[in-house]
ZADO-1210 file (C-alpha; in nm, 4 decimals, padded with zeros to 6 digits):
<atoms>
<atom x="01.7382" y="05.7558" z="09.4448" code="MET" pos="1"/>
<atom x="01.4001" y="05.5863" z="09.4890" code="ALA" pos="2"/>
<atom x="01.1964" y="05.6176" z="09.8060" code="THR" pos="3"/>
<atom x="01.0348" y="05.3024" z="09.9435" code="THR" pos="4"/>
<atom x="00.7642" y="05.3000" z="10.2093" code="LEU" pos="5"/>
<atom x="00.5661" y="05.0222" z="10.3749" code="ARG" pos="6"/>
<atom x="00.1994" y="05.0206" z="10.4706" code="PHE" pos="7"/>
<atom x="-00.0768" y="04.7801" z="10.5721" code="ARG" pos="8"/>
<atom x="-00.3960" y="04.7718" z="10.3681" code="LEU" pos="9"/>
<atom x="-00.7126" y="04.5970" z="10.4817" code="GLN" pos="10"/>
<atom x="-01.0238" y="04.6313" z="10.2688" code="LEU" pos="11"/>
<atom x="-01.3390" y="04.4246" z="10.2926" code="SER" pos="12"/>
<atom x="-01.4699" y="04.2625" z="09.9768" code="ARG" pos="13"/>
<atom x="-01.7298" y="04.5394" z="09.9351" code="ASP" pos="14"/>
<atom x="-01.4717" y="04.8154" z="09.9847" code="GLU" pos="15"/>
<atom x="-01.2299" y="04.6489" z="09.7416" code="ALA" pos="16"/>
<atom x="-01.5004" y="04.6236" z="09.4764" code="MET" pos="17"/>
<atom x="-01.5358" y="05.0046" z="09.4787" code="ARG" pos="18"/>
<atom x="-01.1697" y="05.0235" z="09.3749" code="TYR" pos="19"/>
<atom x="-01.1981" y="04.7372" z="09.1280" code="TYR" pos="20"/>
<atom x="-01.5044" y="04.8810" z="08.9543" code="GLN" pos="21"/>
<atom x="-01.3589" y="05.2313" z="08.9417" code="GLY" pos="22"/>
<atom x="-01.6054" y="05.4156" z="09.1660" code="SER" pos="23"/>
<atom x="-01.3118" y="05.4906" z="09.3988" code="ALA" pos="24"/>
<atom x="-01.0179" y="05.6225" z="09.1993" code="THR" pos="25"/>
<atom x="-00.7498" y="05.6808" z="09.4652" code="SER" pos="26"/>
<atom x="-00.6173" y="05.4827" z="09.7578" code="VAL" pos="27"/>
<atom x="-00.5170" y="05.6840" z="10.0646" code="VAL" pos="28"/>
<atom x="-00.3134" y="05.5086" z="10.3342" code="VAL" pos="29"/>
<atom x="-00.0784" y="05.5909" z="10.6191" code="ARG" pos="30"/>
<atom x="00.2748" y="05.4500" z="10.5798" code="ALA" pos="31"/>
<atom x="00.4534" y="05.2906" z="10.8742" code="GLU" pos="32"/>
<atom x="00.6551" y="05.6102" z="10.9185" code="ASN" pos="33"/>
<atom x="00.3325" y="05.8130" z="10.9523" code="GLY" pos="34"/>
<atom x="00.3458" y="05.9656" z="10.6051" code="GLN" pos="35"/>
<atom x="00.0142" y="05.9920" z="10.4176" code="ARG" pos="36"/>
<atom x="00.0209" y="05.8275" z="10.0751" code="LEU" pos="37"/>
<atom x="-00.2205" y="05.8610" z="09.7861" code="GLN" pos="38"/>
<atom x="-00.1950" y="05.6604" z="09.4648" code="PHE" pos="39"/>
<atom x="-00.4248" y="05.5490" z="09.1798" code="PRO" pos="40"/>
<atom x="-00.6627" y="05.2661" z="09.2742" code="ALA" pos="41"/>
<atom x="-00.5754" y="05.0695" z="08.9602" code="GLU" pos="42"/>
<atom x="-00.2526" y="04.9602" z="09.1309" code="HIS" pos="43"/>
<atom x="-00.4327" y="04.7525" z="09.3953" code="ILE" pos="44"/>
<atom x="-00.6535" y="04.5629" z="09.1497" code="ARG" pos="45"/>
<atom x="-00.4074" y="04.2703" z="09.1123" code="PRO" pos="46"/>
<atom x="-00.4201" y="04.2171" z="09.4905" code="PHE" pos="47"/>
<atom x="-00.8001" y="04.1933" z="09.5252" code="ILE" pos="48"/>
<atom x="-00.9356" y="03.8455" z="09.5983" code="ASP" pos="49"/>
<atom x="-01.2739" y="03.7102" z="09.7128" code="GLN" pos="50"/>
<atom x="-01.2100" y="03.8455" z="10.0646" code="HIS" pos="51"/>
<atom x="-01.0958" y="04.1928" z="09.9568" code="GLY" pos="52"/>
<atom x="-00.7393" y="04.3104" z="10.0174" code="VAL" pos="53"/>
<atom x="-00.5318" y="04.2324" z="10.3229" code="ASN" pos="54"/>
<atom x="-00.1567" y="04.2612" z="10.3543" code="GLY" pos="55"/>
<atom x="00.1582" y="04.4613" z="10.4022" code="VAL" pos="56"/>
<atom x="00.2780" y="04.6404" z="10.0921" code="PHE" pos="57"/>
<atom x="00.5926" y="04.8143" z="09.9741" code="LYS" pos="58"/>
<atom x="00.5507" y="05.1134" z="09.7447" code="ILE" pos="59"/>
<atom x="00.8360" y="05.2843" z="09.5588" code="SER" pos="60"/>
<atom x="00.8584" y="05.6356" z="09.4168" code="PHE" pos="61"/>
<atom x="01.1241" y="05.8063" z="09.2050" code="ASP" pos="62"/>
<atom x="01.2808" y="06.1430" z="09.2877" code="ASN" pos="63"/>
<atom x="00.9837" y="06.3223" z="09.1282" code="ASP" pos="64"/>
<atom x="00.7400" y="06.1300" z="09.3531" code="ASN" pos="65"/>
<atom x="00.6137" y="05.9275" z="09.0581" code="LYS" pos="66"/>
<atom x="00.5116" y="05.5777" z="09.1601" code="MET" pos="67"/>
<atom x="00.7535" y="05.3090" z="09.0399" code="ILE" pos="68"/>
<atom x="00.5857" y="05.0000" z="09.1808" code="GLY" pos="69"/>
<atom x="00.3720" y="04.8299" z="09.4406" code="LEU" pos="70"/>
<atom x="00.4412" y="04.4877" z="09.5866" code="LYS" pos="71"/>
<atom x="00.2751" y="04.2778" z="09.8575" code="ARG" pos="72"/>
<atom x="00.5405" y="04.1701" z="10.1074" code="ILE" pos="73"/>
<atom x="00.3302" y="04.0119" z="10.3777" code="GLY" pos="74"/>
</atoms>
C-alpha cells in the first residue's frame, strides 16, 4: 500500500533556481504530520515559475519508500 503525505513548499525565485540548475540536489521538507521528507530536486522542476515555487503538494511512496509521484494540490 502506498503512503501519501502532504507538505507546503515555498521557495523564492533565487532559491528555486538552485534546484532548477542542479546546484541543490535534494529537497528537504516537513510533512503536515511532522515527518521529515527528502527527495530528489528534479521532481520540483515542473512546478518552478517566475516567482519560484509556492503551494501545497502531495507526495506518494511505495512500500519500499521509493517515490511514486509528486502533485501540486493547492
